[in-house]
C-alpha positions in Angstrom: -28.8 -0.7 -3.5 -26.7 0.9 -0.7 -25.2 -1.0 2.2 -27.1 1.1 4.8 -30.7 0.3 5.5 -33.4 3.0 5.4 -33.6 5.4 8.3 -37.3 4.5 8.7 -39.0 1.3 7.6 -42.5 -0.1 8.1 -44.0 -3.6 7.5 -47.4 -2.2 6.6 -47.8 -2.0 2.8 -50.1 1.1 3.2 -47.3 3.1 4.9 -45.2 5.6 3.0 -42.2 4.0 4.7 -42.8 0.5 3.3 -39.8 -0.7 1.1 -40.3 -4.2 -0.3 -36.7 -4.4 -1.6 -35.2 -3.7 1.8 -37.5 -6.2 3.5 -36.7 -8.9 1.0 -33.0 -8.4 1.7 -33.6 -8.8 5.4 -33.2 -6.2 8.2 -31.7 -6.8 11.7 -32.8 -4.6 14.5 -31.1 -4.1 17.8 -32.9 -2.0 20.4 -31.2 -1.1 23.7 -28.7 -3.9 23.1 -31.3 -6.6 22.4 -32.1 -8.0 19.0 -35.8 -8.1 18.0 -37.3 -10.1 15.2 -40.9 -8.8 15.5 -40.5 -5.1 14.9 -43.4 -3.6 13.0 -41.8 -0.2 12.3 -38.6 1.6 13.3 -36.9 5.0 13.0 -33.2 5.3 13.7 -33.0 9.1 13.6 -35.8 9.6 16.1 -34.8 6.6 18.2 -38.0 4.4 18.4 -39.4 1.1 17.4 -43.0 -0.2 17.3 -43.6 -3.7 18.6 -46.9 -5.7 18.5 -48.9 -6.0 21.7 -49.6 -9.8 22.0 -52.3 -10.9 19.6 -54.5 -7.8 20.0 -56.0 -6.3 16.9 -57.5 -2.9 16.3 -61.0 -2.5 14.7 -59.5 -2.7 11.2 -57.8 -6.0 11.9 -54.3 -4.6 12.2 -52.0 -5.6 15.0 -51.9 -3.2 17.9 -48.4 -1.8 18.5 -46.6 0.0 21.3 -43.9 2.6 20.7 -40.6 2.1 22.6 -38.0 4.9 22.6 -34.3 4.4 22.9 -31.2 3.7 20.8 -31.9 1.8 17.6 -29.3 0.0 15.4 -30.2 -1.6 12.1 -28.3 -3.6 9.5 -28.9 -5.8 6.5 -28.8 -9.5 7.1 -27.5 -10.4 3.6 
């Protein structure tokens, strides 16, 4: 496995950007200088992250998310 995390990663198993090996290793995300632990999905090259909106769920039972744009930094925790 390389030392750089994937450019785009999602927590949802149905997403094509889900990578179980990278998630088991642990990913740190910094967005606009603030570290976040509740990121549902991110893309470094496009500069955005998706964060859950409280405890709101959509009609399928998935957490509702809001897309924030800006500089994104990611790294492996281990």
